[in-house]
VOZATOR-81228 format. One line per field, with one value per residue (C-alpha): residue number from 1; residue in three letters; chain; z, y, x. Coordinates in Angstrom, 2 decimals. Layout:
// VOZATOR-81228
i c(NUM, ...) .
aa c(ALA, ...) .
ch c(A, ...) .
up c(Z, ...) .
north c(Y, ...) .
east c(X, ...) .
***
This chain:
// VOZATOR-81228
i c(1, 2, 3, 4, 5, 6, 7, 8, 9, 10, 11, 12, 13, 14, 15, 16, 17, 18, 19, 20, 21, 22, 23, 24, 25, 26, 27, 28, 29, 30, 31, 32, 33, 34, 35, 36, 37, 38, 39, 40, 41, 42, 43, 44, 45, 46, 47, 48, 49, 50, 51, 52, 53, 54, 55, 56, 57, 58, 59, 60, 61, 62, 63, 64, 65, 66, 67, 68, 69, 70, 71, 72, 73, 74, 75, 76, 77, 78, 79, 80, 81, 82, 83, 84, 85, 86, 87, 88, 89, 90, 91, 92, 93, 94, 95, 96, 97, 98, 99, 100, 101, 102, 103, 104, 105, 106, 107, 108, 109, 110, 111, 112, 113, 114, 115, 116, 117, 118, 119, 120, 121, 122, 123, 124, 125, 126, 127, 128, 129, 130, 131, 132, 133, 134, 135, 136, 137, 138, 139, 140, 141, 142, 143, 144, 145, 146, 147, 148, 149, 150, 151, 152, 153, 154, 155, 156, 157, 158, 159, 160, 161, 162, 163, 164, 165, 166, 167, 168, 169, 170, 171, 172, 173, 174, 175, 176, 177, 178, 179, 180, 181, 182, 183, 184, 185, 186, 187, 188, 189, 190, 191, 192, 193, 194, 195, 196, 197, 198, 199, 200, 201, 202, 203, 204, 205, 206, 207, 208, 209, 210, 211, 212, 213, 214, 215, 216, 217, 218, 219, 220, 221, 222, 223, 224, 225, 226, 227, 228, 229, 230, 231, 232, 233, 234, 235, 236, 237, 238, 239, 240, 241, 242, 243, 244) .
aa c(MET, ALA, THR, ILE, LYS, ASP, ASN, ALA, ILE, VAL, LEU, ARG, LEU, MET, ASP, TRP, SER, GLU, THR, SER, GLN, ILE, ALA, VAL, LEU, LEU, THR, ARG, GLU, HIS, GLY, LYS, LEU, SER, ALA, THR, ALA, LYS, GLY, ALA, LYS, ARG, GLN, THR, PRO, SER, VAL, MET, ALA, LYS, PHE, SER, GLY, GLY, LEU, GLU, LEU, LEU, SER, ARG, GLY, GLU, ALA, VAL, LEU, MET, THR, LYS, PRO, THR, ARG, GLU, LEU, ALA, ASN, LEU, ILE, GLU, TRP, ASP, LEU, ALA, ASP, GLY, CYS, TRP, PRO, VAL, ARG, ARG, ASP, LEU, ARG, ALA, PHE, GLU, LEU, ALA, MET, TYR, SER, VAL, ASP, LEU, ALA, HIS, HIS, LEU, LEU, HIS, ASP, HIS, ASP, PRO, HIS, PRO, ALA, SER, PHE, ASP, ALA, LEU, ALA, LYS, CYS, LEU, GLN, SER, PRO, THR, ASP, PRO, ALA, ALA, LEU, LEU, ARG, TYR, GLN, TRP, ALA, LEU, ILE, ASP, ASP, CYS, GLY, TYR, ARG, PRO, THR, ILE, ASP, ARG, ASP, VAL, GLN, THR, GLY, GLU, ALA, LEU, PRO, ASP, GLY, VAL, GLN, THR, LEU, GLY, PHE, SER, ALA, THR, ALA, GLY, GLY, LEU, VAL, ILE, ASP, ASN, GLY, ALA, GLY, ASP, ARG, TRP, ARG, VAL, ARG, ARG, GLY, THR, ILE, GLU, LEU, LEU, ALA, ALA, LEU, GLN, ASP, GLY, GLN, PRO, ILE, ASP, ALA, SER, ALA, GLU, GLY, VAL, ASP, ARG, ALA, ASN, ARG, LEU, LEU, CYS, ALA, TYR, ALA, ARG, THR, ILE, LEU, ASP, LYS, HIS, LEU, PRO, THR, MET, ASP, THR, VAL, LEU, GLY, GLU, MET, ALA) .
ch c(A, A, A, A, A, A, A, A, A, A, A, A, A, A, A, A, A, A, A, A, A, A, A, A, A, A, A, A, A, A, A, A, A, A, A, A, A, A, A, A, A, A, A, A, A, A, A, A, A, A, A, A, A, A, A, A, A, A, A, A, A, A, A, A, A, A, A, A, A, A, A, A, A, A, A, A, A, A, A, A, A, A, A, A, A, A, A, A, A, A, A, A, A, A, A, A, A, A, A, A, A, A, A, A, A, A, A, A, A, A, A, A, A, A, A, A, A, A, A, A, A, A, A, A, A, A, A, A, A, A, A, A, A, A, A, A, A, A, A, A, A, A, A, A, A, A, A, A, A, A, A, A, A, A, A, A, A, A, A, A, A, A, A, A, A, A, A, A, A, A, A, A, A, A, A, A, A, A, A, A, A, A, A, A, A, A, A, A, A, A, A, A, A, A, A, A, A, A, A, A, A, A, A, A, A, A, A, A, A, A, A, A, A, A, A, A, A, A, A, A, A, A, A, A, A, A, A, A, A, A, A, A, A, A, A, A, A, A, A, A, A, A, A, A) .
up c(2.71, -0.09, -2.96, -4.33, -7.28, -7.38, -8.37, -5.42, -4.29, -1.65, 1.23, 3.74, 3.45, 6.20, 6.57, 8.40, 8.19, 6.05, 3.14, 3.80, 4.06, 5.42, 3.11, 3.63, 0.32, -0.84, -3.21, -5.53, -4.83, -1.40, 0.51, 2.64, 3.45, 5.35, 4.03, 4.45, 1.36, 2.34, 0.62, -1.47, -0.99, -2.31, -5.68, -7.01, -10.40, -8.83, -6.38, -9.04, -11.21, -8.41, -7.43, -10.90, -10.85, -7.09, -4.21, -3.49, -1.49, -3.66, -6.47, -8.13, -9.44, -9.56, -6.31, -5.61, -1.94, 0.20, 3.06, 6.03, 8.39, 11.47, 10.38, 10.59, 7.85, 4.38, 2.34, -0.73, -3.05, -6.35, -7.43, -10.99, -11.10, -13.28, -12.19, -10.02, -9.52, -10.40, -11.34, -7.82, -6.32, -8.18, -6.78, -3.05, -3.24, -5.37, -2.97, 0.08, -1.54, -2.66, 0.88, 2.19, -0.33, 0.69, 4.36, 4.17, 2.53, 5.10, 8.02, 6.60, 5.12, 7.21, 6.62, 4.29, 3.35, -0.45, -1.85, -5.62, -6.14, -3.58, -5.15, -8.60, -7.24, -5.44, -8.53, -10.60, -7.96, -7.76, -11.48, -10.92, -7.17, -7.62, -9.64, -7.04, -8.96, -8.93, -5.18, -4.65, -6.69, -4.72, -1.29, -2.17, -3.63, -0.59, 1.99, 0.07, -0.44, 3.30, 4.05, 5.17, 2.26, 3.65, 3.37, 1.15, -0.15, 3.13, 6.78, 8.10, 11.57, 10.81, 7.28, 6.22, 2.82, 2.79, 2.24, -1.30, -1.99, 1.11, 0.11, 3.32, 4.85, 7.78, 7.77, 10.86, 10.72, 13.66, 12.15, 8.70, 6.51, 5.97, 8.60, 8.66, 9.82, 13.13, 14.08, 16.95, 17.89, 15.46, 12.39, 9.70, 7.37, 3.80, 0.70, -1.70, -4.52, -2.48, -1.90, -5.61, -6.35, -3.93, -5.49, -8.89, -7.49, -6.00, -9.40, -11.17, -13.13, -14.21, -12.08, -13.57, -11.64, -12.19, -10.79, -7.87, -4.58, -5.45, -2.82, -0.26, -1.02, -0.60, 2.80, 3.83, 2.96, 4.61, 7.82, 7.61, 7.29, 10.36, 12.33, 11.00, 12.09, 15.33, 14.79, 12.95, 10.46, 9.97, 6.19, 6.46, 7.01, 3.30, 2.42, 5.37, 5.45, 7.86, 8.94, 10.47) .
north c(-15.49, -13.20, -14.16, -11.54, -11.62, -9.10, -8.47, -9.08, -8.91, -11.34, -9.24, -12.07, -15.85, -18.42, -22.14, -23.07, -26.81, -29.33, -28.58, -25.15, -21.54, -18.20, -15.24, -11.51, -10.08, -6.50, -6.47, -3.55, -2.94, -4.52, -3.51, -5.72, -9.14, -12.14, -15.51, -19.23, -21.16, -24.64, -27.39, -24.89, -26.85, -30.12, -31.16, -32.75, -31.79, -30.32, -28.12, -27.04, -26.01, -23.91, -22.32, -21.81, -20.82, -21.32, -18.91, -17.08, -14.03, -10.84, -12.45, -10.75, -12.55, -12.77, -14.02, -15.44, -15.25, -16.11, -13.67, -13.59, -10.60, -12.81, -14.35, -12.64, -14.82, -15.15, -18.33, -18.10, -20.61, -19.71, -18.05, -17.28, -16.09, -13.03, -12.06, -14.21, -11.41, -13.99, -11.60, -10.14, -13.54, -13.76, -10.52, -9.97, -6.18, -6.36, -8.85, -6.70, -3.60, -5.54, -6.82, -3.26, -2.18, -4.84, -4.40, -0.69, -1.38, -4.06, -1.70, 1.54, 0.17, -1.04, -4.16, -3.86, -0.28, -0.07, 1.97, 1.32, 3.98, 2.32, -1.08, 0.23, 1.99, -1.16, -3.31, -0.93, -0.75, -4.54, -4.64, -2.70, -2.45, -1.52, 1.57, 4.37, 6.54, 3.73, 3.28, 7.03, 7.23, 4.30, 5.69, 9.07, 7.51, 5.29, 7.99, 10.46, 7.92, 7.21, 10.91, 11.81, 13.96, 16.10, 19.88, 21.01, 24.42, 26.37, 26.13, 23.45, 24.97, 28.67, 28.65, 31.15, 30.99, 29.33, 31.68, 31.90, 31.04, 28.88, 25.58, 23.65, 23.45, 21.54, 18.67, 17.85, 14.30, 14.84, 18.03, 16.49, 18.82, 21.52, 24.05, 26.94, 25.12, 26.18, 22.75, 22.26, 19.31, 16.45, 18.47, 16.84, 18.93, 18.57, 19.92, 22.12, 19.61, 16.88, 19.10, 19.91, 16.18, 15.80, 18.82, 17.16, 14.04, 16.15, 17.74, 14.41, 15.08, 12.25, 11.50, 10.47, 7.65, 9.33, 12.68, 13.93, 13.48, 10.50, 8.28, 11.09, 11.59, 7.85, 7.91, 10.96, 9.35, 6.09, 7.90, 9.86, 6.60, 5.31, 8.29, 7.84, 4.20, 5.01, 1.89, 0.83, -1.97, -4.14, -3.89, -0.12, -0.72, -1.52, 2.03, 4.01, 2.54, 4.59, 6.59, 3.45) .
east c(-25.47, -24.28, -21.99, -19.59, -17.23, -14.41, -10.81, -8.51, -4.88, -3.58, -2.19, -1.76, -1.79, -1.44, -2.02, -5.20, -4.80, -2.96, -5.28, -6.79, -5.62, -6.76, -6.23, -6.54, -7.69, -7.88, -10.84, -11.45, -15.14, -15.68, -12.56, -10.35, -11.78, -10.48, -11.55, -11.01, -9.98, -11.07, -9.15, -7.16, -3.91, -5.30, -3.91, -7.10, -8.58, -11.73, -9.79, -7.30, -10.25, -11.75, -8.43, -7.01, -3.34, -3.03, -3.42, -0.16, 0.90, 1.09, -0.92, -3.89, -6.95, -10.71, -12.21, -15.64, -16.55, -19.54, -20.08, -22.41, -22.85, -22.58, -19.27, -15.91, -14.42, -15.85, -15.52, -13.31, -14.95, -13.25, -10.01, -8.89, -5.28, -4.63, -1.09, 1.16, 3.69, 6.37, 9.24, 9.12, 9.89, 13.20, 14.63, 15.08, 14.89, 11.75, 10.17, 10.94, 9.46, 6.39, 5.93, 6.14, 3.49, 0.95, 1.85, 1.04, -2.32, -3.12, -2.54, -3.95, -7.17, -10.10, -12.15, -15.16, -14.20, -13.82, -10.93, -10.79, -8.12, -5.85, -6.45, -5.50, -2.41, -1.24, -1.80, 0.34, 3.05, 3.34, 4.06, 7.31, 8.02, 11.68, 10.72, 11.04, 8.58, 5.98, 6.42, 6.12, 2.91, 1.49, 2.35, 0.87, -2.30, -2.87, -2.21, -4.37, -7.17, -7.24, -7.77, -4.24, -3.06, -0.24, -0.49, 2.37, 1.25, 1.26, 2.21, -0.14, -0.24, -0.64, -2.03, 0.64, 2.29, 5.67, 8.60, 9.97, 13.57, 14.03, 15.63, 14.95, 11.50, 10.03, 7.56, 5.52, 4.14, 1.82, 0.39, 0.27, 2.25, 4.81, 5.75, 8.17, 11.25, 12.76, 14.09, 11.66, 9.48, 8.91, 9.84, 11.93, 14.03, 12.80, 14.46, 12.53, 13.04, 11.32, 8.32, 8.17, 7.94, 5.04, 3.36, 3.66, 1.99, -0.77, -1.38, -1.38, 1.80, 4.13, 7.17, 10.50, 12.18, 15.55, 14.41, 16.46, 14.68, 12.44, 14.09, 13.92, 10.23, 9.61, 11.32, 9.31, 5.95, 6.99, 7.93, 4.68, 2.73, 4.55, 3.27, -0.26, -0.25, 1.58, 3.67, 6.79, 6.25, 9.35, 8.90, 9.39, 13.10, 13.40, 12.33, 13.62, 17.11, 19.21, 16.13, 14.58) .
***
């Protein structure tokens, strides 16, 4: 049985018994892990010392887990809270966006598959989930890190250069990028300004939250993630709005 110690974010949390819980953790170096936290709900000094700060959904901390190849669930034996994400819990919009962020990571990432870049991006997003630029940076980082970076510099189907001066382009979610827009198939109409924002993300340039098109770009990446997953997550409604 191996013991690991890693930074983790709580993606899912459910009661297992009157005193224990099951948590789905995104760890930075070991990927997504599911673990039992036996006795975590007890209010005794020894338990409170082992689970310092308490185990809460959306929280980030240092986790110590015992894993065994033959067991699906690890044992969470220690938890040291670093960030309880408390401001998010006082604002409904912030909470809904934070839930979408962890929901997306939970469904896109596979168990035991480390994605440090996605972990870092999620941790930053949870610090300011209502910042549309922060959400956009997170969605792009996660989708890119999972190998689904959309093609935005040419027609993804033909490889041809996109026409200059055209203000409305097409985006094919199934093909994974821009296409010369003729209104056919699954193509969504995308404004040039939205594509320029995505290009800035691709180049690692800063994004201003007040920039025109940030909300549209967030909806585009959310809808693209929906196609990648081939399912609609209820939390996506928070981002998609009327598109949902």
